[in-house]
Steps between C-alpha positions, in 0.01 A plus 500: 500500500346831600808654661763334283765759406516598134861379481377147581205517261723589202779259596601297192415129493720407202856584401369679190332760723803570722647843427875555496783253571574425131853385594360197687138472380537592132452232232858378545527590869642227722232527770223482241650185347535342844136574585375366167700180550310433823825395671523765768820522706543679831537869420568840650326802350701813571382852428302801626138473608215519251683356199331161469678257733184384680301499177746272323508263798119473487510430126758226555279335763197507268686366198662214693182411690668537835359634822640848562587598855588864555709588804670818606829462685421799721224298673553135396712237673638156425196348671289643214719313251460180704121533486521525122728196491246300698230573237705358211341201328159571652192628320612852592826480303496182291759623247742652745527857614646823377602719791535869423705651782496878476782711650724200574769738626306526825562132577814471712779258411361217713153535347646503150707191577185326622344551156755264346342177625167596345619617158736203465204263551384587149129526578528865595616755246620823654465835330647759733480869426706786633541870438861478622800356319477124572876460480523717812194382692428138407693210652747348252359148535158630391656695212683191376167314473308781331507684171499877545291716265518877518177693446552859389286816527242499220542767233229765473407395146419151631309629803277737302275230341451350848398843631241531225357157584489596867303818432260309273437239768476743792263743330376399152346837417801704606668748265876466534740683270818353351691760702361371830571135413854585393561698818377225732708242311813713528449620859474147639874456451472153348268370776184369332320458833553869577357588161192282565451656843526850354249411227257361759533811716442730203203297378335512842557875529410595142287812466243521217640174358826674417854471637729798457877504476511698826311217671749246362796707614362523851413130523837381371725761658850373589395140431776470242765521771658163584742554782601323818813614679570145612397329177631436151354823358722705731820337379387477137427873480824590675686270263333664201589841645871422538532317170331786314752746644786259429368472145497882466123524442376811690137445395483149645689619809239770566218251435621258768580789732140619466368153587715485811405849612130446431523201733659729762829309500746790512742315729575232239539766230756698700701193590498365146603832343808515724588140414465574127722808525781285640438174317403606147639852452788477741836632384370609159337799672607502867313825569174305461554354847485837674227636270272202562567515873395866495182414308418225747560730798280767342223247430504380860478858628218591261294183520245402238361632274781758451766230551412364157686791337857447633452122473400535134801726443725236654350217295530692173854613583608140564320366193673752271842486670796299364519154656773298670484190718878476548466576871259218583694256281821586687359458852312182408816347351694588816223359721501177298870452577452578869210255527711237326764539770741700285621767739861483614693711747535875462860576390714601802583844360127582475415394854430753774827639634360764739594330825809425705669182394362502143848533355621197699221302331606628159187708452511784247878498458511506119174683433533768230284807554340583160470873573879520514526406133414676173130483413442356849567146384771239542515139387416284799307177569184548702319167466598200714763275340241232430301748288777719366386460138126522566304740278161614624437842348480556126457855375161557338474625142341832601690827471546552873666165566697510176644839598605352834653201322693722260635704791623199697634327191712807440614525863578134547662468158734797529874453523673603822 
């Protein structure tokens, strides 16, 4: 085909030619064994674009001698599925049909429910693909009838041979250095289709049958960025950011921070840094709360690119700070009791007594004012009777909380 894109011309036709996905397509990979058995169940392929989902579906159709129907949920409807169903058993699809439904997350719940009658018939095998987490976007009844396989970004070392083949096919006499091939393979960010498109662009624009590294850098610029503020990548990167700080790894923290800032998502960074200061550092270094808030305020006043500096300072400070999650454990334990109906009445002596008639109701009569006692403390029950022995807060092992514990142990354990 004269105008067939290079990515389609180099598309693998056998499993042996598929790059990446060794966890499911390797010699002992489950998906590979299923395909080789010829017994193909309904499946969902989940993963980013350009990693082989469509290619593998085409290979399955060829190896099982089934008619492949490709639909995209952004434009298709249930009527399209019905048309396919009507062709079953005819000369068009004598061995049944394999329906590849791309971007299934764009089918609403009713449309997804309507798929059930067709896939349960047995003559249609559904392979649905999605770039979003299927456990969030695919109807549970569909999930229960399908096997989910996750496709992952392809590593640069696996993409590089495909890039070489693409250059050889696009322009046989072209001189392409190892440096250029390696750069294109890395810059595609695990998306083989992007790498093929970049190779085609470079081959078409080659000067004197040579491609320079500068050309490759310009053609593939920013293509390695996978980011969607409403998609999985957003939450995965934020999760990696917080867990790196929680794990006291400043290098990983700065890496994920850079990815978020390069995508222009400063709002999520600021919010997450303040959450981390309270949730993961907490009472081990209480000053972190005010320091991070100051860094966030400064970043918002400066704007990017200068905002990267105080935000990096905040991330590194939190990553290298002592850690304590005693605060979040305490409030979550208290919330669990409240949600379970364990509340109880506030003791009468703690109730508001600043109004006429409070004394007649017995409010505040026996309350003991702590500031009237040595060390500003007196033994007194504060929890409701139903929870009088409840224990929510446990002092963390860090120096700050242990100093506080030692102080109160001494105060509360002293003899009158």
